N, C-alpha and C positions, 0 to 999 in steps of 0.2 A: 935866070933859072934858079929854082929853089934847091938849096943844098940838102943832102940826105941827113936825117936825124942822127944816124950812126953809121959807122963803116962795117960792112960785113966781110969777114975774112975770106980771102980768095979760095982757100981749100975747104970752105964750109959746105956741108951737104945741102943742096938746094931744096931737098924734100923735107928737111928737118924743120921743126917749129922753132922760131926765134923769138925770144922775149927780151925786153929792155928793163934793167934794174933801175931803181931810183937814182943811182949814181951815174947812169948813162952807159953802163957796161952791157954787153950782149952775152946771152948764154943760151945754150941749146936746151929745149924742153924735151925730155925723154918721155915717150909713151910708156904707160904701165899696164901690163896685162892684169886680168882678174886674179890670176894666181899670185902675182907679186903684191897686189893690193891686199889680198887676203892674208898673205904671209906677214906683211908689215903690221896689220892689225893684230894677228895672232901673237906676234912677238911682244906686244904690249900687255897681253893677258897672262899674268904670272901663274894663275891657277891652271889655266889651260896648258901652259908649257909644262908645269909640274906633272899634270895628268899624262901628257904626251910622253914625258921622260919615263914615267912609271910603266906606261904601256910598252914602250920600246924595251925596257928592262925585262918585263914579263915575257915578251916574245923571244928575247935572247935566252932567257932561262929555259923556256920550253924547247927551243932549238938545241941548246947545248946541255940538256938535262943529263945524258949519260956521263959527260965529262965532269959536270958539277958534282954528281953523286959519287963518281969514282974518287974525286979529290976531297970531298968533305963529308961523305956519308957512307952508307952501306947499301947493298942491293935491296930494293923495296920489298921483295918477297922473302927476304931472309929472316928467320926467327932468331930471337936472342932471349932464350929462356933464362939466362943468367942475370938479365936485367929486370926480371919479374919476381916479386915476392911470392913464394909458393903457397903461403897461407891466404893472402888477401887478393892474389892475382892482379896486383897493381904494380906500377913501376917502382923500382928500388930508389929511395931518395925522395927529394922534394921536387915540386914543379914538374911533375910528369916524367921524372928521370932525366932531366936535362943535365948534361955534363960535357966534358971536352970531346968525347967520342960520339955523343948523340946530341947534336946542336939544338934540336927541338924535342928531345925526349923520345920515348918509345910508346907504342900502343899497349894498352892493358891486355892481359891474358897471353898474347903471343909475342910481344916484344919487338914488333917490326919498327924500323926507323921512321919516325914521323917526318923528319926533314926530307928523306928520299921520296916518301909518298906524296908530300906536298909538291915537290918539284915535278914529279911525273904527273901528278894531278893537274898541273897547269897545262900540260900538253893536251889532255882530254878536253878541258874547259875551253881553251883558246881554239882548238881544232873545230869543235862543234860550233862554237860561237861565230867564228870567222866564215867557215864554209857554208853554214846555214844562211848567214847574212848575204854572202856572195850569190848563192842560189836564189834567194828571195829578190835581191836587187836586179839580177839578170832577167828573171821572169817578169817581175813587176815593171821594169823599165820598158821591155819590149811590148808587153800587152798594154801598158799605160799609154805609150806613144801611139800605138795602133788605134786604141779606142779614142784618144783625144784628136788625132789628126783626121781619121776617116769618118768618125761620127756615125750617125744613122743606126741601122740595125746592129752593126758590129759593135758599136759603142754600147748599145743597150744590152747585148748579150754579155759582154765582158763586165760591165758594171753590175749586172745582176749576179754573176758568178762571184765577184768580189764581195758583194753584200752577203751572199750565202756563206762564204768561207769566214767572213768576219763574225758571223753569228754562231759559228760551229764551236763546240767545246774542244779546243785543241788538246789539252792535257789528257782528257778522258779518251780521246781517239788514239793518242800515242800509246797509252797504257794498254788499250784493247788490242792495238795492232801488234805491239811487241810480244804480247802474250801468245799470239798465234803465228808469229814469224818463225820459220824453221831455223835450226841451229846452223845450217849451211845455206848460203845464198850468194850467187855470183862469184864463187871462189873464195868467199869470206866465211869465217867460222866464229862462233862465240861473240866476243866483244866487238869484232869487226862488223858483224851483222847488225848489232845494236847501234853502233856508231853511225852506220850508213842509214839505218831507219830513222834515227833521231835527226840527222842532218837533213834528209829529204823531207820529213814530215814537218819539222820546225820551219824549214825554208818554204815549204808549200803553203803553210798557213800564214807565213809572214809576207809573202809577195803582195797580197791585196793592200797592205798599208803603203807599200812603195808605189803600187799601181795607181792608187787614188791621187797621191801627190803628183806623180808624173803626168797623169791624165789632166789634172787641173792646170799644171804648168804648160802642157802642150796646147790646151785650148786657148791659153793666152798668147803663146808664142806664134801660133800659126797665123795670127792676124797682124803680126808685126810687119813693119815696112820692108825689112830685108827679105822676109819670106815672100811677100808680094812681088818684090823686085826680081827675086830668083824665078818665081813662077812666070812673070811677064817675059823673062828672057828665054823661056822655053825649058827650064829645068824640070826634070822628071820628079816623080814622087820619091824615088830612092835617093836622089841627090838632096832633096829638101830634108828628108828624114835624117840621113846620115851626116850631111854637111852643115845643115842650118839648125835643126832642132836638137839632135843629140848632144852636140858640143855645149849648148846652152843649158842642158839638163845635168851636166856633170856636177855642178856645185850643190844643188839640192839633193841629188842622189848620194853624193859623198857624205853630206851632213847626216842624212837619215841612216846611212850604213854605220857610221860611227856610234850612233845612238841605238842601233839595233843589236849590235854585238853584245853589250852587257845584258840585254833582255834575254838573248839566247843562252848566255852563260848561266843566268839564273834558272832558266827552264831546264837546262841539262842538270844542274845541281839538284833541282827539285825532283827530276825523274830518278836520278841516282839515289836520292834520299828515300824515295818511295820503293826502291828496289827494282825498278824497271829500266834503269840506265845500264851502264857498263857492268859486266859481271865481275865478281871477285875472282881472283885476287888483284885485278887491274885497279890501279890507284885512281880515285876520284874524290873530289872535295865533298860532294854531296853524300857519297857512300861513307866517308869518314865521319861526317856529322851524324848519319844514321846509326853507325856503330857506337858513337860516343854517348848516345842517349842512355844506354844501360849502365854507363860507368861515370857519368858526369859528376855524381855526388862524391865519389872517391878520387876521381882524377879529372877535374874541370879543364885542365890544360888541353886535353885531347879534343875537347869541343871548341875551345877558344881559338886554337891555331887554325884549323880549316875554316872556321867562321870568319876569322880576320882575313884570311887569304881571299875568300869570296868578296868580302866587304871592300878591301883595298882595290881589287881588280875592277869591280863594278864601278866604284867611285872614280877611279882613274879614267875609265872609258867615258863616264858621264861628264866629267870635267873637261876632258879633251873634246868630246862631241859638242858640248855647249860652246866651247871656245871656237871651234870650227864653224858652227852655225853663226855665231856673232861675226866672225871674220868674213864670211860670205854674204852677210846682210848688206844690201846696197844702201840701206837707210842708216847704217851705223856711221859713227864718226871716223874720219880718216886720220 
């Protein structure tokens, strides 16, 4: 009788994969999920990790904005005329009035704390960017899966709707819609109404981008062996959609969502810059940039600070999104 090449421990899991090292030792090979493989790749991307850390920091700043302002700033709507030169209407001192009491200086003319307004402005930008992306992803995923899986006339209708929305001037539609929206809607007033309209409209015009990607992925996945096996075993359409297709669409949808948020942030900033975003005195980075146009020659810091906030936020999301995309790429190096 031929002797075994190696001894298997008595307490070993009979279902585990066993491999033999060159030295003759045995070791258990652990299976790795897609999420674990992606995380191992993401850890090696220093730029993506840096972007992710900045994103987490910005989210924490937005959540704890009242506590941060109480500790290091002043109420964002509080005027400080004593910090403004009465003759020039510019902040007293250099660099926009930056001092130990006003970490980022004060606004020209009214003397509001720039630090506090930047902190509260992060809430507006991240709220619109995230919720609009979630709305677009939910609608785009559902309609994309339906179009790709069922095909036929349903696919044709959904695809033509996506083509129509992709060719529609989103920015002009939002400007026209906000100009006719009443000041009170669904229990919201003023800034709340405008935030709701921006989230819904940006998300509504964003779902076709997600829908096209999901539809293409679904067309490929519905022909895979595991879907055919599930169908041959008598699985219904609901089971195949929710148990077989949707779990395999999480990766591309997650990647696209991380890249969609910075685009929504830029859209919100552009709308506030044009005066159709949130209403004053609510803090918004785009609104601060719009106000700084008339004073940038005498006080350039008031334009630089909100511009830098938008740049850093969008750059962080883009770096993190690119890293997540590379991590989920099955053709990438392990």
